[in-house]
C-alpha atoms as one frame of an Amber mdcrd trajectory, in Angstrom:
protein
   0.000   0.000   0.000   1.279   3.464  -0.859   1.696   6.406   1.508  -0.721
   8.512  -0.585  -3.513   6.044   0.267  -3.269   6.600   4.031  -1.891  10.128
   4.410  -3.898  13.101   5.636  -4.172  15.513   2.737  -5.146  18.656   4.633
  -1.780  19.781   5.946  -1.874  22.718   8.309   1.114  24.971   7.839   2.546
  27.935   9.652   5.096  30.456   8.478   8.425  30.281  10.295   8.128  33.984
  11.175   4.804  33.615  12.974   4.930  33.386  16.746   4.148  30.667  19.287
   0.828  32.276  20.178  -0.221  32.078  16.497   0.641  28.381  16.549  -1.371
  27.823  19.723  -4.388  29.493  18.115  -4.071  27.214  15.068  -3.848  24.165
  17.330  -6.978  25.254  19.184  -8.989  26.191  16.104  -7.952  23.376  13.771
  -7.443  20.515  16.260  -4.249  19.168  14.689  -1.255  17.337  16.149   1.437
  19.311  14.393   2.057  22.267  12.142   4.310  22.044   9.110   6.618  25.048
   9.087   7.139  26.892   5.820   9.396  29.701   4.699   7.389  30.895   1.728
   6.968  27.748  -0.360   9.913  25.935   1.223   9.345  23.281   3.882  11.742
  24.133   6.724  10.474  22.270   9.757   7.701  20.946  11.900   6.373  22.152
  15.233   4.467  19.942  17.645   2.656  20.702  20.857   5.592  19.133  22.646
   7.986  21.574  20.940   5.850  24.457  22.179   5.744  23.103  25.727   9.439
  22.176  26.002  11.048  24.920  23.907   8.847  27.868  24.813   6.450  27.502
  27.735   8.656  25.576  30.185  11.598  27.906  29.674   9.270  30.879  29.942
   9.725  32.362  26.467   7.133  34.970  25.553   4.659  33.269  23.166   3.879
  36.623  21.526   7.482  37.331  20.550   9.021  33.864  20.198   9.144  32.906
  16.528   8.263  29.434  15.317  11.664  29.153  13.614  13.231  29.362  17.103
  11.388  26.348  18.505  10.638  24.140  15.471  12.331  20.856  14.676  14.344
  21.710  11.592  15.993  18.398  10.758  12.839  17.463   8.891  12.328  13.994
   7.441   9.916  13.416   4.560   8.560  10.532   2.527   7.446  10.396  -1.096
   3.700  10.012  -1.696   4.304   6.966  -3.912   6.531   5.185  -1.396   5.174
   2.057   0.287   3.862   2.613   3.806   6.597   0.296   5.053   9.131   2.957
   4.000   7.275   5.628   5.964   7.172   3.341   9.009  10.899   2.686   8.647
  11.711   6.434   8.519   9.489   7.097  11.523  11.016   4.236  13.519  14.634
   5.121  12.645  14.110   8.776  13.601  11.749   8.205  16.515   9.085  10.508
  15.036   5.310  10.260  14.899   4.535  12.674  12.071   6.056  12.628   8.601
   5.392  15.174   5.834   4.620  13.664   2.422   6.212  15.092  -0.722   5.259
  14.805  -4.397   6.873  16.862  -7.178   8.847  18.825  -4.572   5.647  19.990
  -2.881   4.083  18.982   0.404   0.902  17.060  -0.382   0.105  15.452   2.940
   1.282  14.148   6.255   1.343  10.598   7.553   1.127   9.929  11.257   1.317
   6.968  13.584  -2.480   7.212  13.787  -2.744   6.942   9.990  -0.536   3.846
  10.140  -2.678   2.233  12.832  -5.811   2.868  10.769  -4.164   1.181   7.782
  -3.253  -1.986   9.702  -6.655  -3.714   9.372  -6.687  -3.053   5.610  -3.087
  -4.215   5.345  -3.907  -7.388   7.307  -6.892  -8.060   5.033  -4.654  -7.717
   1.958  -2.153 -10.172   3.442  -4.989 -12.631   4.149  -6.211 -12.245   0.555
  -2.690 -12.871  -0.724  -2.311 -16.004   1.417  -5.713 -17.285   0.216  -4.717
 -16.591  -3.383  -1.422 -18.438  -2.885  -3.175 -21.472  -1.375  -5.774 -21.576
  -4.166  -3.093 -21.081  -6.824  -0.994 -23.847  -5.300  -4.019 -26.175  -5.317
  -4.715 -25.240  -8.959  -1.072 -25.850  -9.917  -1.094 -29.199  -8.077  -4.274
 -30.219  -9.947  -2.779 -29.154 -13.284   0.426 -31.078 -12.550  -1.616 -34.174
 -11.634  -3.569 -33.899 -14.901  -0.400 -33.373 -16.948   1.199 -36.301 -15.148
  -1.706 -38.523 -16.170  -1.520 -37.255 -19.775   2.243 -37.873 -19.912   1.804
 -41.355 -18.416  -0.896 -42.052 -20.997   1.374 -40.846 -23.829   4.212 -43.067
 -22.568   1.862 -46.044 -22.479   0.658 -45.176 -25.984   4.280 -44.817 -27.163
   5.138 -48.206 -25.660   2.059 -49.721 -27.292   3.144 -48.353 -30.705   6.668
 -49.786 -30.216   5.227 -53.141 -29.303   2.931 -53.132 -32.376   5.825 -52.135
 -34.626   7.931 -54.948 -33.222   5.074 -57.439 -33.714   4.562 -56.279 -37.281
   8.264 -56.462 -38.043   8.495 -60.027 -36.789   5.538 -61.261 -38.836
């Protein structure tokens, strides 16, 4: 299954020059788990509620003057929309992250989260079950075909032996 099939398409962004209070308002109004940070059209980071708590509130930075660029996670990881979801899971696991922006044609087109992955698991499990069922049925079909071909080949060998025997009988008469 591809990342584009499970990703959330409505990505909420924030400009890197906006402040922490602006981010908090977006969190409240839009009920999202993260904001993708942009500098114009360039993806430059991601800011989570945890970033706000740990990098602003707990160290008593002023939310009205603290810029998002000062608290965001800037070593951003991304995944291609046409990558398999296993690749997204691998990136998330290797980097210990829960939210991963999705890129297509050098543009952000979505975000995939741990929640998106968990929602995909039942579908993924169903597809695996279908594949196993297909394999079992195919194997049974192949076994039946091989049995039939075996009988045909045995019959041809018997027929060939019968022809040899008849030829030998005719030659000795």
